N, CA and C atoms as an extended XYZ file, in Angstrom:
528
Properties=species:S:1:pos:R:3:atomname:S:1:resname:S:1:resid:I:1 pbc="F F F"
N         0.859       -1.134       -0.028 N   UNK     1
C        -0.002        0.016        0.022 CA  UNK     1
C         0.912        1.226        0.028 C   UNK     1
N         0.457        2.298       -0.729 N   UNK     2
C         1.284        3.462       -0.855 CA  UNK     2
C         0.869        4.339        0.397 C   UNK     2
N         1.813        5.319        0.597 N   UNK     3
C         1.688        6.204        1.735 CA  UNK     3
C         0.462        7.102        1.511 C   UNK     3
N        -0.227        7.405        2.594 N   UNK     4
C        -1.352        8.334        2.536 CA  UNK     4
C        -0.958        9.704        2.865 C   UNK     4
N         0.386        9.942        3.083 N   UNK     5
C         0.920       11.360        3.346 CA  UNK     5
C         0.562       12.167        2.063 C   UNK     5
N         0.196       13.433        2.314 N   UNK     6
C        -0.141       14.176        1.165 CA  UNK     6
C         0.933       15.324        1.021 C   UNK     6
N         1.147       15.894       -0.162 N   UNK     7
C         2.135       16.829       -0.411 CA  UNK     7
C         1.622       18.208        0.030 C   UNK     7
N         2.488       19.173        0.104 N   UNK     8
C         2.077       20.558        0.519 CA  UNK     8
C         1.081       21.086       -0.463 C   UNK     8
N         1.357       20.773       -1.654 N   UNK     9
C         0.377       21.264       -2.762 CA  UNK     9
C        -1.004       20.687       -2.556 C   UNK     9
N        -1.002       19.394       -2.296 N   UNK    10
C        -2.325       18.687       -2.018 CA  UNK    10
C        -3.002       19.269       -0.846 C   UNK    10
N        -2.195       19.551        0.197 N   UNK    11
C        -2.804       20.005        1.473 CA  UNK    11
C        -3.401       21.410        1.207 C   UNK    11
N        -2.678       22.262        0.444 N   UNK    12
C        -3.185       23.633        0.109 CA  UNK    12
C        -4.506       23.465       -0.710 C   UNK    12
N        -4.520       22.560       -1.666 N   UNK    13
C        -5.807       22.408       -2.511 CA  UNK    13
C        -6.892       21.885       -1.601 C   UNK    13
N        -6.583       20.925       -0.756 N   UNK    14
C        -7.607       20.371        0.192 CA  UNK    14
C        -8.109       21.453        1.046 C   UNK    14
N        -7.254       22.251        1.615 N   UNK    15
C        -7.729       23.272        2.573 CA  UNK    15
C        -8.680       24.333        1.822 C   UNK    15
N        -8.253       24.593        0.585 N   UNK    16
C        -9.149       25.559       -0.164 CA  UNK    16
C       -10.437       24.995       -0.438 C   UNK    16
N       -10.445       23.671       -0.856 N   UNK    17
C       -11.730       23.019       -1.233 CA  UNK    17
C       -12.570       22.972        0.036 C   UNK    17
N       -12.045       22.611        1.144 N   UNK    18
C       -12.861       22.480        2.407 CA  UNK    18
C       -13.428       23.817        2.853 C   UNK    18
N       -12.584       24.874        2.731 N   UNK    19
C       -13.023       26.193        3.059 CA  UNK    19
C       -14.107       26.730        2.140 C   UNK    19
N       -13.944       26.449        0.946 N   UNK    20
C       -14.937       26.799       -0.173 CA  UNK    20
C       -16.315       26.079        0.191 C   UNK    20
N       -16.225       24.823        0.628 N   UNK    21
C       -17.477       24.104        0.969 CA  UNK    21
C       -18.054       24.572        2.279 C   UNK    21
N       -17.201       24.991        3.180 N   UNK    22
C       -17.586       25.355        4.537 CA  UNK    22
C       -18.290       26.746        4.529 C   UNK    22
N       -17.806       27.757        3.775 N   UNK    23
C       -18.318       29.027        3.870 CA  UNK    23
C       -19.799       29.174        3.792 C   UNK    23
N       -20.471       28.563        2.796 N   UNK    24
C       -21.938       28.679        2.626 CA  UNK    24
C       -22.619       28.106        3.887 C   UNK    24
N       -22.151       26.991        4.425 N   UNK    25
C       -22.744       26.425        5.614 CA  UNK    25
C       -22.529       27.430        6.847 C   UNK    25
N       -21.313       27.931        6.973 N   UNK    26
C       -21.074       28.846        8.156 CA  UNK    26
C       -21.963       30.165        7.982 C   UNK    26
N       -22.097       30.586        6.821 N   UNK    27
C       -22.939       31.765        6.538 CA  UNK    27
C       -24.346       31.461        6.908 C   UNK    27
N       -24.887       30.348        6.482 N   UNK    28
C       -26.288       29.984        6.792 CA  UNK    28
C       -26.536       29.786        8.312 C   UNK    28
N       -25.510       29.212        9.009 N   UNK    29
C       -25.650       29.052       10.488 CA  UNK    29
C       -25.692       30.380       11.181 C   UNK    29
N       -24.694       31.231       10.712 N   UNK    30
C       -24.576       32.528       11.282 CA  UNK    30
C       -25.857       33.450       11.042 C   UNK    30
N       -26.357       33.274        9.886 N   UNK    31
C       -27.591       33.985        9.506 CA  UNK    31
C       -28.786       33.600       10.334 C   UNK    31
N       -28.914       32.351       10.564 N   UNK    32
C       -29.969       31.826       11.496 CA  UNK    32
C       -29.851       32.272       12.851 C   UNK    32
N       -28.592       32.189       13.408 N   UNK    33
C       -28.357       32.572       14.778 CA  UNK    33
C       -28.366       34.076       15.112 C   UNK    33
N       -28.030       34.943       14.116 N   UNK    34
C       -27.925       36.349       14.270 CA  UNK    34
C       -29.098       37.056       13.737 C   UNK    34
N       -29.795       36.535       12.797 N   UNK    35
C       -30.931       37.201       12.118 CA  UNK    35
C       -30.408       38.122       10.998 C   UNK    35
N       -29.085       38.191       10.896 N   UNK    36
C       -28.468       39.024        9.793 CA  UNK    36
C       -28.621       38.239        8.480 C   UNK    36
N       -28.707       38.907        7.267 N   UNK    37
C       -28.734       38.172        6.012 CA  UNK    37
C       -27.251       37.595        5.826 C   UNK    37
N       -27.176       36.509        5.094 N   UNK    38
C       -25.907       35.804        4.842 CA  UNK    38
C       -24.831       36.757        4.360 C   UNK    38
N       -25.167       37.681        3.446 N   UNK    39
C       -24.157       38.534        2.892 CA  UNK    39
C       -23.534       39.566        3.900 C   UNK    39
N       -24.252       39.692        5.082 N   UNK    40
C       -23.736       40.571        6.172 CA  UNK    40
C       -23.186       39.776        7.340 C   UNK    40
N       -22.915       38.493        7.098 N   UNK    41
C       -22.431       37.641        8.170 CA  UNK    41
C       -21.230       38.277        8.804 C   UNK    41
N       -20.312       38.715        8.086 N   UNK    42
C       -18.899       39.151        8.621 CA  UNK    42
C       -19.093       40.504        9.392 C   UNK    42
N       -20.277       41.205        9.317 N   UNK    43
C       -20.403       42.395       10.057 CA  UNK    43
C       -20.773       42.134       11.549 C   UNK    43
N       -21.032       40.860       11.910 N   UNK    44
C       -21.451       40.596       13.305 CA  UNK    44
C       -20.325       40.632       14.166 C   UNK    44
N       -20.467       40.409       15.504 N   UNK    45
C       -19.483       40.358       16.503 CA  UNK    45
C       -18.410       39.264       16.031 C   UNK    45
N       -17.172       39.538       16.092 N   UNK    46
C       -16.164       38.523       15.691 CA  UNK    46
C       -16.291       37.122       16.420 C   UNK    46
N       -16.559       37.203       17.694 N   UNK    47
C       -16.701       35.992       18.429 CA  UNK    47
C       -17.872       35.185       17.934 C   UNK    47
N       -18.999       35.878       17.663 N   UNK    48
C       -20.147       35.136       17.073 CA  UNK    48
C       -19.859       34.504       15.676 C   UNK    48
N       -19.146       35.319       14.922 N   UNK    49
C       -18.794       34.885       13.495 CA  UNK    49
C       -17.901       33.640       13.609 C   UNK    49
N       -16.804       33.735       14.518 N   UNK    50
C       -15.974       32.593       14.601 CA  UNK    50
C       -16.632       31.379       15.279 C   UNK    50
N       -17.557       31.556       16.109 N   UNK    51
C       -18.312       30.427       16.650 CA  UNK    51
C       -19.312       29.804       15.592 C   UNK    51
N       -19.712       30.582       14.708 N   UNK    52
C       -20.585       30.039       13.587 CA  UNK    52
C       -19.710       29.165       12.666 C   UNK    52
N       -18.456       29.650       12.466 N   UNK    53
C       -17.535       28.790       11.611 CA  UNK    53
C       -17.209       27.533       12.399 C   UNK    53
N       -17.022       27.630       13.638 N   UNK    54
C       -16.792       26.384       14.456 CA  UNK    54
C       -17.965       25.477       14.512 C   UNK    54
N       -19.153       25.952       14.477 N   UNK    55
C       -20.338       25.193       14.392 CA  UNK    55
C       -20.470       24.498       13.101 C   UNK    55
N       -20.088       25.168       12.064 N   UNK    56
C       -20.139       24.634       10.696 CA  UNK    56
C       -19.065       23.472       10.623 C   UNK    56
N       -17.903       23.572       11.175 N   UNK    57
C       -16.907       22.546       11.185 CA  UNK    57
C       -17.389       21.337       11.960 C   UNK    57
N       -18.154       21.560       13.036 N   UNK    58
C       -18.807       20.464       13.751 CA  UNK    58
C       -19.702       19.710       12.904 C   UNK    58
N       -20.478       20.285       12.108 N   UNK    59
C       -21.413       19.641       11.196 CA  UNK    59
C       -20.590       18.833       10.163 C   UNK    59
N       -19.550       19.444        9.611 N   UNK    60
C       -18.660       18.793        8.610 CA  UNK    60
C       -18.003       17.562        9.333 C   UNK    60
N       -17.519       17.695       10.537 N   UNK    61
C       -16.915       16.645       11.314 CA  UNK    61
C       -17.799       15.489       11.365 C   UNK    61
N       -19.072       15.714       11.729 N   UNK    62
C       -20.034       14.672       11.979 CA  UNK    62
C       -20.235       13.925       10.614 C   UNK    62
N       -20.386       14.651        9.573 N   UNK    63
C       -20.593       14.135        8.184 CA  UNK    63
C       -19.307       13.259        7.710 C   UNK    63
N       -18.127       13.831        7.995 N   UNK    64
C       -16.941       13.052        7.700 CA  UNK    64
C       -16.926       11.666        8.482 C   UNK    64
N       -17.250       11.700        9.775 N   UNK    65
C       -17.410       10.491       10.557 CA  UNK    65
C       -18.307        9.508        9.931 C   UNK    65
N       -19.451       10.026        9.509 N   UNK    66
C       -20.539        9.132        8.880 CA  UNK    66
C       -19.926        8.558        7.523 C   UNK    66
N       -19.438        9.337        6.748 N   UNK    67
C       -18.838        8.860        5.489 CA  UNK    67
C       -17.645        7.944        5.701 C   UNK    67
N       -16.881        8.178        6.682 N   UNK    68
C       -15.825        7.317        7.036 CA  UNK    68
C       -16.259        6.005        7.472 C   UNK    68
N       -17.332        5.861        8.210 N   UNK    69
C       -17.839        4.661        8.721 CA  UNK    69
C       -18.425        3.829        7.487 C   UNK    69
N       -19.017        4.611        6.540 N   UNK    70
C       -19.498        3.980        5.365 CA  UNK    70
C       -18.389        3.389        4.476 C   UNK    70
N       -17.300        4.138        4.391 N   UNK    71
C       -16.129        3.643        3.620 CA  UNK    71
C       -15.441        2.477        4.325 C   UNK    71
N       -15.413        2.448        5.644 N   UNK    72
C       -14.824        1.342        6.322 CA  UNK    72
C       -15.648        0.114        6.173 C   UNK    72
N       -17.071        0.317        6.231 N   UNK    73
C       -17.995       -0.878        5.971 CA  UNK    73
C       -17.864       -1.352        4.607 C   UNK    73
N       -17.783       -0.553        3.584 N   UNK    74
C       -17.595       -0.957        2.238 CA  UNK    74
C       -16.269       -1.753        2.100 C   UNK    74
N       -15.218       -1.265        2.678 N   UNK    75
C       -13.931       -2.009        2.565 CA  UNK    75
C       -14.105       -3.317        3.284 C   UNK    75
N       -14.740       -3.407        4.403 N   UNK    76
C       -14.954       -4.663        5.116 CA  UNK    76
C       -15.860       -5.548        4.285 C   UNK    76
N       -16.793       -5.110        3.572 N   UNK    77
C       -17.645       -5.944        2.718 CA  UNK    77
C       -16.851       -6.583        1.609 C   UNK    77
N       -15.869       -5.925        1.126 N   UNK    78
C       -14.942       -6.505        0.152 CA  UNK    78
C       -13.896       -7.351        0.657 C   UNK    78
N       -13.845       -7.512        1.951 N   UNK    79
C       -12.810       -8.413        2.545 CA  UNK    79
C       -11.750       -7.862        3.344 C   UNK    79
N       -11.756       -6.518        3.501 N   UNK    80
C       -10.673       -5.932        4.241 CA  UNK    80
C       -10.824       -6.351        5.798 C   UNK    80
N        -9.691       -6.463        6.452 N   UNK    81
C        -9.685       -6.931        7.833 CA  UNK    81
C        -9.574       -5.701        8.716 C   UNK    81
N        -9.860       -5.820        9.956 N   UNK    82
C        -9.650       -4.763       10.961 CA  UNK    82
C        -8.213       -4.376       10.956 C   UNK    82
N        -7.386       -5.306       10.782 N   UNK    83
C        -5.898       -4.959       10.718 CA  UNK    83
C        -5.628       -3.975        9.594 C   UNK    83
N        -6.129       -4.211        8.428 N   UNK    84
C        -5.963       -3.338        7.282 CA  UNK    84
C        -6.641       -2.002        7.515 C   UNK    84
N        -7.854       -2.013        7.993 N   UNK    85
C        -8.524       -0.738        8.284 CA  UNK    85
C        -7.700        0.106        9.310 C   UNK    85
N        -7.237       -0.501       10.337 N   UNK    86
C        -6.458        0.147       11.296 CA  UNK    86
C        -5.145        0.722       10.773 C   UNK    86
N        -4.524       -0.032        9.924 N   UNK    87
C        -3.257        0.467        9.307 CA  UNK    87
C        -3.518        1.683        8.367 C   UNK    87
N        -4.614        1.657        7.698 N   UNK    88
C        -4.848        2.803        6.830 CA  UNK    88
C        -5.197        4.008        7.712 C   UNK    88
N        -5.869        3.845        8.877 N   UNK    89
C        -6.268        4.917        9.746 CA  UNK    89
C        -5.224        5.283       10.675 C   UNK    89
N        -4.127        4.489       10.735 N   UNK    90
C        -3.055        4.767       11.771 CA  UNK    90
C        -3.342        4.345       13.136 C   UNK    90
N        -4.171        3.382       13.290 N   UNK    91
C        -4.592        2.849       14.586 CA  UNK    91
C        -4.413        1.312       14.662 C   UNK    91
N        -4.553        0.720       15.810 N   UNK    92
C        -4.352       -0.720       15.963 CA  UNK    92
C        -5.578       -1.482       15.328 C   UNK    92
N        -5.418       -2.741       15.149 N   UNK    93
C        -6.599       -3.572       14.710 CA  UNK    93
C        -7.763       -3.429       15.752 C   UNK    93
N        -7.338       -3.444       17.095 N   UNK    94
C        -8.438       -3.280       18.103 CA  UNK    94
C        -9.115       -1.938       18.055 C   UNK    94
N        -8.329       -0.891       17.771 N   UNK    95
C        -8.835        0.409       17.612 CA  UNK    95
C        -9.796        0.581       16.521 C   UNK    95
N        -9.461       -0.150       15.321 N   UNK    96
C       -10.323       -0.201       14.115 CA  UNK    96
C       -11.662       -0.897       14.519 C   UNK    96
N       -11.579       -1.913       15.226 N   UNK    97
C       -12.725       -2.733       15.570 CA  UNK    97
C       -13.653       -1.931       16.553 C   UNK    97
N       -13.045       -1.083       17.427 N   UNK    98
C       -13.814       -0.321       18.299 CA  UNK    98
C       -14.441        0.807       17.569 C   UNK    98
N       -13.736        1.467       16.575 N   UNK    99
C       -14.207        2.637       15.907 CA  UNK    99
C       -15.270        2.275       14.945 C   UNK    99
N       -15.107        1.053       14.227 N   UNK   100
C       -16.136        0.606       13.255 CA  UNK   100
C       -16.595       -0.802       13.469 C   UNK   100
N       -17.282       -1.047       14.586 N   UNK   101
C       -17.633       -2.321       15.021 CA  UNK   101
C       -18.396       -3.133       14.035 C   UNK   101
N       -19.077       -2.637       13.166 N   UNK   102
C       -19.908       -3.326       12.117 CA  UNK   102
C       -19.195       -3.455       10.797 C   UNK   102
N       -17.994       -2.978       10.655 N   UNK   103
C       -17.309       -2.856        9.389 CA  UNK   103
C       -16.909       -4.232        8.808 C   UNK   103
N       -16.468       -5.165        9.662 N   UNK   104
C       -15.986       -6.410        9.172 CA  UNK   104
C       -16.789       -7.499        9.794 C   UNK   104
N       -17.302       -8.405        8.925 N   UNK   105
C       -18.040       -9.569        9.537 CA  UNK   105
C       -17.079      -10.749        9.595 C   UNK   105
N       -16.968      -11.403       10.645 N   UNK   106
C       -16.045      -12.493       10.837 CA  UNK   106
C       -16.622      -13.705       10.068 C   UNK   106
N       -15.870      -14.340        9.284 N   UNK   107
C       -16.390      -15.668        8.750 CA  UNK   107
C       -16.373      -16.659        9.802 C   UNK   107
N       -17.354      -17.491        9.790 N   UNK   108
C       -17.417      -18.633       10.740 CA  UNK   108
C       -17.242      -19.922        9.894 C   UNK   108
N       -17.342      -21.066       10.496 N   UNK   109
C       -17.127      -22.319        9.713 CA  UNK   109
C       -17.985      -22.248        8.527 C   UNK   109
N       -17.557      -22.853        7.395 N   UNK   110
C       -18.255      -22.733        6.134 CA  UNK   110
C       -19.775      -22.998        6.523 C   UNK   110
N       -20.472      -22.009        6.199 N   UNK   111
C       -21.997      -22.099        6.507 CA  UNK   111
C       -22.734      -21.470        5.463 C   UNK   111
N       -24.056      -21.813        5.333 N   UNK   112
C       -24.835      -21.151        4.268 CA  UNK   112
C       -24.762      -19.629        4.399 C   UNK   112
N       -24.393      -19.043        3.342 N   UNK   113
C       -24.337      -17.586        3.354 CA  UNK   113
C       -25.613      -16.958        2.802 C   UNK   113
N       -26.229      -17.678        1.851 N   UNK   114
C       -27.481      -17.213        1.255 CA  UNK   114
C       -27.971      -18.262        0.295 C   UNK   114
N       -29.185      -18.252        0.045 N   UNK   115
C       -29.686      -19.121       -1.002 CA  UNK   115
C       -30.252      -18.360       -2.115 C   UNK   115
N       -30.191      -18.939       -3.263 N   UNK   116
C       -30.690      -18.340       -4.495 CA  UNK   116
C       -31.752      -19.195       -5.055 C   UNK   116
N       -32.849      -18.630       -5.484 N   UNK   117
C       -33.864      -19.376       -6.255 CA  UNK   117
C       -34.086      -18.643       -7.500 C   UNK   117
N       -33.557      -19.195       -8.663 N   UNK   118
C       -33.609      -18.511       -9.913 CA  UNK   118
C       -33.874      -19.521      -10.980 C   UNK   118
N       -34.734      -19.158      -11.996 N   UNK   119
C       -34.900      -19.938      -13.199 CA  UNK   119
C       -35.433      -21.438      -12.753 C   UNK   119
N       -36.106      -21.526      -11.730 N   UNK   120
C       -36.603      -22.808      -11.221 CA  UNK   120
C       -35.571      -23.646      -10.583 C   UNK   120
N       -34.351      -23.176      -10.332 N   UNK   121
C       -33.389      -23.972       -9.590 CA  UNK   121
C       -33.031      -23.223       -8.283 C   UNK   121
N       -32.011      -23.854       -7.519 N   UNK   122
C       -31.576      -23.256       -6.315 CA  UNK   122
C       -30.035      -23.372       -6.243 C   UNK   122
N       -29.488      -22.504       -5.460 N   UNK   123
C       -28.063      -22.504       -5.250 CA  UNK   123
C       -27.752      -21.979       -3.847 C   UNK   123
N       -26.717      -22.556       -3.284 N   UNK   124
C       -26.420      -22.099       -1.848 CA  UNK   124
C       -25.015      -21.505       -1.919 C   UNK   124
N       -24.857      -20.410       -1.334 N   UNK   125
C       -23.512      -19.699       -1.239 CA  UNK   125
C       -22.885      -20.025        0.092 C   UNK   125
N       -21.548      -20.314        0.101 N   UNK   126
C       -20.941      -20.668        1.320 CA  UNK   126
C       -19.614      -19.878        1.384 C   UNK   126
N       -19.275      -19.471        2.642 N   UNK   127
C       -18.057      -18.771        2.875 CA  UNK   127
C       -16.959      -19.603        3.456 C   UNK   127
N       -15.759      -19.516        3.010 N   UNK   128
C       -14.679      -20.276        3.535 CA  UNK   128
C       -14.174      -19.497        4.815 C   UNK   128
N       -14.008      -20.275        5.939 N   UNK   129
C       -13.708      -19.652        7.190 CA  UNK   129
C       -12.221      -19.212        7.301 C   UNK   129
N       -11.394      -19.808        6.489 N   UNK   130
C       -10.018      -19.372        6.469 CA  UNK   130
C        -9.746      -18.149        5.545 C   UNK   130
N       -10.078      -18.257        4.317 N   UNK   131
C        -9.807      -17.229        3.332 CA  UNK   131
C       -10.904      -16.116        3.328 C   UNK   131
N       -12.111      -16.369        3.758 N   UNK   132
C       -13.251      -15.494        3.663 CA  UNK   132
C       -13.834      -15.386        2.287 C   UNK   132
N       -13.264      -16.231        1.387 N   UNK   133
C       -13.810      -16.276       -0.021 CA  UNK   133
C       -15.150      -17.002        0.004 C   UNK   133
N       -15.870      -16.835       -1.176 N   UNK   134
C       -17.158      -17.450       -1.378 CA  UNK   134
C       -17.238      -18.423       -2.480 C   UNK   134
N       -18.080      -19.491       -2.316 N   UNK   135
C       -18.241      -20.569       -3.305 CA  UNK   135
C       -19.714      -20.757       -3.429 C   UNK   135
N       -20.134      -21.826       -4.204 N   UNK   136
C       -21.502      -22.109       -4.364 CA  UNK   136
C       -21.645      -23.562       -4.891 C   UNK   136
N       -22.875      -24.060       -4.502 N   UNK   137
C       -23.269      -25.385       -5.066 CA  UNK   137
C       -24.725      -25.090       -5.541 C   UNK   137
N       -25.129      -25.856       -6.535 N   UNK   138
C       -26.605      -25.632       -6.974 CA  UNK   138
C       -27.122      -26.727       -7.723 C   UNK   138
N       -28.403      -26.670       -7.964 N   UNK   139
C       -29.185      -27.699       -8.720 CA  UNK   139
C       -30.142      -26.898       -9.657 C   UNK   139
N       -29.900      -27.123      -10.896 N   UNK   140
C       -30.724      -26.379      -11.931 CA  UNK   140
C       -32.145      -26.976      -11.970 C   UNK   140
N       -33.051      -26.293      -12.647 N   UNK   141
C       -34.356      -26.778      -12.726 CA  UNK   141
C       -34.392      -28.042      -13.577 C   UNK   141
N       -33.448      -28.277      -14.386 N   UNK   142
C       -33.317      -29.482      -15.199 CA  UNK   142
C       -32.754      -30.729      -14.451 C   UNK   142
N       -32.455      -30.479      -13.124 N   UNK   143
C       -31.826      -31.572      -12.323 CA  UNK   143
C       -30.366      -31.600      -12.307 C   UNK   143
N       -29.646      -30.806      -13.076 N   UNK   144
C       -28.149      -30.785      -13.160 CA  UNK   144
C       -27.602      -30.177      -11.909 C   UNK   144
N       -26.588      -30.764      -11.357 N   UNK   145
C       -25.884      -30.256      -10.190 CA  UNK   145
C       -24.625      -29.570      -10.630 C   UNK   145
N       -24.301      -28.450       -9.878 N   UNK   146
C       -23.117      -27.768      -10.303 CA  UNK   146
C       -22.511      -27.084       -8.997 C   UNK   146
N       -21.198      -26.886       -9.077 N   UNK   147
C       -20.459      -26.162       -7.996 CA  UNK   147
C       -19.543      -25.195       -8.676 C   UNK   147
N       -18.908      -24.301       -7.763 N   UNK   148
C       -17.921      -23.386       -8.280 CA  UNK   148
C       -16.723      -24.197       -8.726 C   UNK   148
N       -16.568      -25.361       -8.042 N   UNK   149
C       -15.499      -26.297       -8.568 CA  UNK   149
C       -14.197      -26.214       -7.717 C   UNK   149
N       -13.724      -27.329       -7.296 N   UNK   150
C       -12.460      -27.510       -6.614 CA  UNK   150
C       -12.130      -26.431       -5.641 C   UNK   150
N       -11.053      -25.776       -5.862 N   UNK   151
C       -10.554      -24.662       -4.970 CA  UNK   151
C       -10.915      -23.398       -5.415 C   UNK   151
N       -12.083      -23.302       -6.122 N   UNK   152
C       -12.499      -21.903       -6.657 CA  UNK   152
C       -13.205      -21.130       -5.519 C   UNK   152
N       -12.655      -20.026       -5.084 N   UNK   153
C       -13.275      -19.136       -4.078 CA  UNK   153
C       -13.321      -17.762       -4.685 C   UNK   153
N       -14.473      -17.160       -4.720 N   UNK   154
C       -14.606      -15.838       -5.195 CA  UNK   154
C       -14.430      -14.821       -4.104 C   UNK   154
N       -13.860      -13.629       -4.362 N   UNK   155
C       -13.565      -12.666       -3.368 CA  UNK   155
C       -14.810      -12.077       -2.657 C   UNK   155
N       -15.906      -12.032       -3.409 N   UNK   156
C       -17.199      -11.391       -2.761 CA  UNK   156
C       -18.276      -12.396       -2.948 C   UNK   156
N       -19.297      -12.201       -2.082 N   UNK   157
C       -20.521      -13.011       -2.072 CA  UNK   157
C       -21.246      -12.762       -3.384 C   UNK   157
N       -21.207      -11.437       -3.804 N   UNK   158
C       -21.926      -11.119       -5.045 CA  UNK   158
C       -21.342      -11.767       -6.281 C   UNK   158
N       -20.039      -11.897       -6.367 N   UNK   159
C       -19.408      -12.472       -7.441 CA  UNK   159
C       -19.766      -14.038       -7.480 C   UNK   159
N       -19.723      -14.718       -6.245 N   UNK   160
C       -20.211      -16.084       -6.223 CA  UNK   160
C       -21.605      -16.246       -6.776 C   UNK   160
N       -22.520      -15.344       -6.309 N   UNK   161
C       -23.893      -15.340       -6.593 CA  UNK   161
C       -24.074      -15.190       -8.105 C   UNK   161
N       -23.273      -14.403       -8.774 N   UNK   162
C       -23.334      -14.127      -10.197 CA  UNK   162
C       -23.037      -15.419      -10.979 C   UNK   162
N       -21.985      -16.089      -10.500 N   UNK   163
C       -21.654      -17.403      -11.161 CA  UNK   163
C       -22.644      -18.425      -10.922 C   UNK   163
N       -23.208      -18.499       -9.709 N   UNK   164
C       -24.279      -19.474       -9.453 CA  UNK   164
C       -25.568      -19.144      -10.329 C   UNK   164
N       -25.838      -17.820      -10.375 N   UNK   165
C       -26.976      -17.385      -11.207 CA  UNK   165
C       -26.767      -17.835      -12.718 C   UNK   165
N       -25.619      -17.693      -13.181 N   UNK   166
C       -25.365      -18.090      -14.601 CA  UNK   166
C       -25.544      -19.522      -14.744 C   UNK   166
N       -25.108      -20.358      -13.763 N   UNK   167
C       -25.335      -21.762      -13.836 CA  UNK   167
C       -26.832      -22.072      -13.851 C   UNK   167
N       -27.623      -21.418      -12.934 N   UNK   168
C       -29.044      -21.608      -12.859 CA  UNK   168
C       -29.737      -21.207      -14.174 C   UNK   168
N       -29.302      -20.173      -14.765 N   UNK   169
C       -29.905      -19.770      -16.007 CA  UNK   169
C       -29.711      -20.712      -17.168 C   UNK   169
N       -28.432      -21.323      -17.150 N   UNK   170
C       -28.144      -22.291      -18.148 CA  UNK   170
C       -28.900      -23.533      -18.051 C   UNK   170
N       -29.385      -23.884      -16.744 N   UNK   171
C       -30.041      -25.075      -16.498 CA  UNK   171
C       -31.486      -24.818      -16.081 C   UNK   171
N       -32.092      -23.787      -16.732 N   UNK   172
C       -33.546      -23.385      -16.383 CA  UNK   172
C       -34.445      -24.439      -16.973 C   UNK   172
N       -35.678      -24.475      -16.440 N   UNK   173
C       -36.652      -25.293      -16.840 CA  UNK   173
C       -37.110      -24.901      -18.351 C   UNK   173
N       -37.335      -25.942      -19.124 N   UNK   174
C       -37.639      -25.621      -20.536 CA  UNK   174
C       -36.655      -25.159      -21.496 C   UNK   174
N       -35.365      -25.042      -20.970 N   UNK   175
C       -34.238      -24.520      -21.828 CA  UNK   175
C       -33.785      -25.761      -22.651 C   UNK   175
N       -33.511      -25.468      -23.856 N   UNK   176
C       -33.028      -26.639      -24.698 CA  UNK   176
C       -31.737      -26.190      -25.347 C   UNK   176
């Protein structure tokens, strides 16, 4: 993985973009609390103005935390571990688990992950407890049995379901 350190130029651009995004929110908050129109926000008491900017940053901070949790959950759904999430965030595996408790689901012994009923057939998705990969077994509407085969494990449940669905479509009732 590459470093997440940013350059001075990137930091300057980020600061500018964040301030550009923050100003309308700070103006709206200040306008609501002072009763002044947004274009006169800076004419208010400097303490009140700076507190409205701080209030806007609080809103942004809450939104960043929400979006960060979504990103951690998305990474976890694609197979990232708490160790990997922590490394990216600069915290321990335990810290990542505490910060985003729902981000990573622990695979248990190979168990049914989901069932598919398509084209008159059925398939079962299973997750490997060691790799976390996904596989499938199925029976088509025409009675044919199929599996992902041997040591085939897909990185996501969705990918295994797509392959199982293709098998079920190929062995649909009335297909010749």
